[in-house]
C-alpha positions as CSV (number, residue, x, y, z in Angstrom):
1,X,111.1,122.2,91.9
2,X,110.4,125.4,89.9
3,X,109.4,125.3,86.3
4,X,112.8,126.1,84.8
5,X,114.5,123.4,86.9
6,X,111.8,120.9,85.8
7,X,112.4,121.7,82.2
8,X,116.1,121.5,82.4
9,X,116.2,118.3,84.5
10,X,113.9,116.5,82.1
11,X,115.2,117.7,78.8
12,X,116.4,115.2,76.2
13,X,120.1,114.1,76.4
14,X,122.3,113.2,73.5
15,X,125.3,110.8,73.5
16,X,125.8,110.6,69.8
17,X,124.2,107.1,69.5
18,X,121.4,106.3,67.0
19,X,119.5,104.4,69.7
20,X,119.7,105.8,73.2
21,X,117.5,105.6,76.4
22,X,116.1,108.8,77.8
23,X,115.0,106.7,80.7
24,X,114.5,102.9,81.1
25,X,111.1,103.1,79.4
26,X,111.6,105.7,76.6
27,X,113.7,105.2,73.5
28,X,115.2,108.1,71.6
29,X,116.1,107.4,68.0
30,X,118.3,110.0,66.2
31,X,116.8,109.5,62.8
32,X,118.4,110.4,59.5
33,X,116.8,108.0,57.0
34,X,114.4,105.4,58.1
35,X,113.8,103.0,60.9
36,X,111.2,100.3,61.7
37,X,109.1,100.7,64.8
38,X,106.1,99.0,66.5
39,X,102.9,100.4,65.2
40,X,101.4,102.8,67.8
41,X,104.6,103.2,69.8
42,X,105.4,106.8,68.8
43,X,105.1,109.2,71.8
44,X,106.6,112.2,70.0
45,X,109.1,113.5,67.5
46,X,111.1,116.5,66.4
47,X,112.1,117.4,62.9
48,X,110.4,116.2,59.7
49,X,109.3,112.5,60.1
50,X,106.6,110.6,58.3
51,X,105.1,107.2,59.1
52,X,103.8,104.3,57.0
53,X,102.4,101.0,58.3
54,X,104.1,98.0,56.8
55,X,102.3,94.8,55.8
56,X,103.0,92.3,53.1
57,X,100.4,90.4,51.1
58,X,99.7,86.7,50.8
59,X,100.1,84.3,53.7
60,X,102.6,86.5,55.6
61,X,100.2,89.4,55.5
62,X,97.4,87.2,56.8
63,X,99.6,86.0,59.7
64,X,100.5,89.6,60.5
65,X,96.8,90.5,60.6
66,X,96.0,87.5,62.9
67,X,98.9,88.2,65.2
68,X,98.2,91.9,65.7
69,X,94.5,92.4,64.9
70,X,95.5,95.4,62.8
71,X,97.0,94.0,59.6
72,X,100.5,95.3,60.5
73,X,102.8,94.9,63.3
74,X,105.4,97.5,62.3
75,X,105.5,101.0,60.9
76,X,108.4,102.7,58.9
77,X,109.5,106.1,60.1
78,X,111.3,108.2,57.5
79,X,113.0,111.6,57.8
80,X,115.3,113.5,60.0
81,X,114.9,114.4,63.7
82,X,114.4,112.6,67.0
83,X,111.8,109.9,67.3
84,X,110.6,109.0,70.8
85,X,109.1,105.5,71.3
86,X,107.5,103.7,74.3
87,X,105.2,100.8,74.8
88,X,102.8,100.7,77.8
89,X,105.5,101.6,80.4
90,X,107.6,98.5,79.6
91,X,111.4,98.5,80.0
92,X,113.4,99.1,76.8
93,X,116.4,96.9,76.1
94,X,118.8,97.9,73.3
95,X,120.7,95.0,71.5
96,X,123.5,95.3,68.9
97,X,123.4,92.5,66.4
98,X,126.4,91.6,64.3
99,X,126.1,90.4,60.7
100,X,125.9,86.8,61.8
101,X,123.5,87.4,64.8
102,X,119.9,86.4,64.5
103,X,117.2,86.4,67.2
104,X,113.5,85.5,67.4
105,X,111.4,88.0,69.4
106,X,107.8,87.8,70.4
107,X,105.9,90.1,68.0
108,X,104.4,92.0,70.9
109,X,107.9,92.8,72.4
110,X,109.6,94.3,69.3
111,X,109.8,98.1,69.7
112,X,112.2,99.2,66.9
113,X,115.1,98.2,64.7
114,X,117.4,99.9,62.2
115,X,116.5,99.7,58.5
116,X,119.5,97.4,57.8
117,X,118.0,94.6,59.9
118,X,116.5,91.8,57.9
119,X,113.2,90.8,59.4
120,X,110.2,88.6,58.9
121,X,107.1,87.5,60.8
122,X,106.7,83.8,61.1
123,X,104.3,81.3,62.6
124,X,106.0,78.8,64.8
125,X,105.0,75.6,63.1
126,X,106.5,73.4,65.8
127,X,103.9,74.7,68.3
128,X,101.0,75.6,65.9
129,X,98.8,73.1,67.6
130,X,99.2,74.6,71.1
131,X,96.7,77.2,72.3
132,X,99.4,79.3,73.9
133,X,98.7,82.5,71.9
134,X,102.4,83.1,71.4
135,X,102.7,81.6,67.9
136,X,103.9,84.6,66.0
137,X,107.4,85.9,66.3
138,X,109.6,88.4,64.5
139,X,112.9,87.0,63.2
140,X,115.6,89.6,63.1
141,X,119.0,89.3,61.5
142,X,121.9,91.8,61.8
143,X,123.8,93.9,61.5
144,X,122.1,96.7,63.3
145,X,120.4,97.8,66.5
146,X,117.2,96.3,67.9
147,X,115.1,97.6,70.8
148,X,112.8,95.1,72.6
149,X,110.6,95.7,75.6
150,X,110.2,93.7,78.8
151,X,108.0,93.9,81.9
152,X,110.7,94.5,84.4
153,X,114.3,93.3,84.3
154,X,114.8,90.3,82.0
155,X,116.6,87.1,82.7
156,X,118.6,85.3,80.0
157,X,118.5,81.6,80.7
158,X,120.8,79.1,78.8
159,X,119.2,76.2,77.1
160,X,117.9,73.5,77.5
161,X,115.0,75.1,79.4
162,X,111.2,75.1,79.5
163,X,109.3,78.5,79.8
164,X,105.9,80.0,80.1
165,X,104.9,81.3,76.6
166,X,103.5,84.5,78.1
167,X,106.7,85.2,79.9
168,X,109.0,84.4,77.0
169,X,110.4,87.4,75.2
170,X,113.0,86.1,72.8
171,X,115.5,83.4,72.0
172,X,118.7,82.8,70.0
173,X,118.4,81.5,66.4
174,X,120.2,78.3,67.1
175,X,117.3,76.9,69.2
176,X,113.7,76.3,68.4
177,X,110.9,75.6,70.8
178,X,108.4,72.8,70.8
179,X,105.1,72.7,72.7
180,X,105.0,70.8,76.0
181,X,101.7,70.2,77.8
182,X,101.6,69.3,81.5
183,X,98.4,67.3,82.0
184,X,99.1,66.8,85.8
185,X,99.5,70.6,86.2
186,X,96.3,71.2,84.4
187,X,94.4,69.0,86.7
188,X,95.7,71.0,89.6
189,X,95.4,74.5,88.3
190,X,92.4,74.2,85.9
191,X,91.9,74.8,82.3
192,X,92.7,78.5,82.3
193,X,96.2,78.1,83.6
194,X,98.9,79.2,81.2
195,X,101.4,76.9,82.9
196,X,99.7,73.8,81.4
197,X,101.3,74.8,78.0
198,X,105.0,75.4,78.0
199,X,107.7,76.1,75.4
200,X,110.5,73.5,75.6
201,X,113.9,74.4,74.2
202,X,115.8,71.1,74.0
203,X,118.9,72.2,72.2
204,X,122.1,73.1,74.1
205,X,124.2,76.2,73.5
206,X,121.4,78.7,73.1
207,X,119.6,81.2,75.3
208,X,116.0,82.3,76.1
209,X,115.0,85.7,77.4
210,X,112.2,85.7,79.9
211,X,110.5,88.4,81.9
212,X,109.0,88.5,85.4
213,X,105.5,88.9,84.0
214,X,103.0,86.8,82.1
215,X,101.9,89.0,79.2
216,X,98.7,87.8,77.5
217,X,99.1,87.7,73.7
218,X,96.6,89.2,71.2
219,X,93.7,86.8,70.8
220,X,94.2,85.1,74.2
């Protein structure tokens, strides 16, 4: 492939959407205003865009610092232009949330969301005693677009279900996990096995998003 063909074949494409995929691992945001994005996920931008890390004080700020090791999990991008985001070669999934839609996403798997999305970082008190490492999630409420990342193609499983915390990406707001510890499995696999601790979603009528990869959380 000559240089001109390379440039033409890999140029950005536009479909008029605020969030669009340039490829399965690269998100293109057509920005005119502001958007929230994972800190450190910017790979490039055009136009005039500025960035500010977002972190609140008090207990929530402390939890953000513990969850990310940086004191902030999100940054706000403001301006006009095209913002390109990616996260360690992970696949990008774009979700459209209606006004009554709410999901909980592992803090490490949130890539970006529109400024109209209501969000908060919470510690999952129901499993606070488990050493799973996946205790901090971002709760997102629509309306608006959300981009999350997964290692490989995700699987959406209806509840009730039990999952590996390190493979769990997100779940619907109408279910909440509890911690489940498999003592017998621990005796077989040893203390370092992640499968000895599981997230158990007992309620019916919800869903859990899992990925074909066990991603170690910050602090694990």
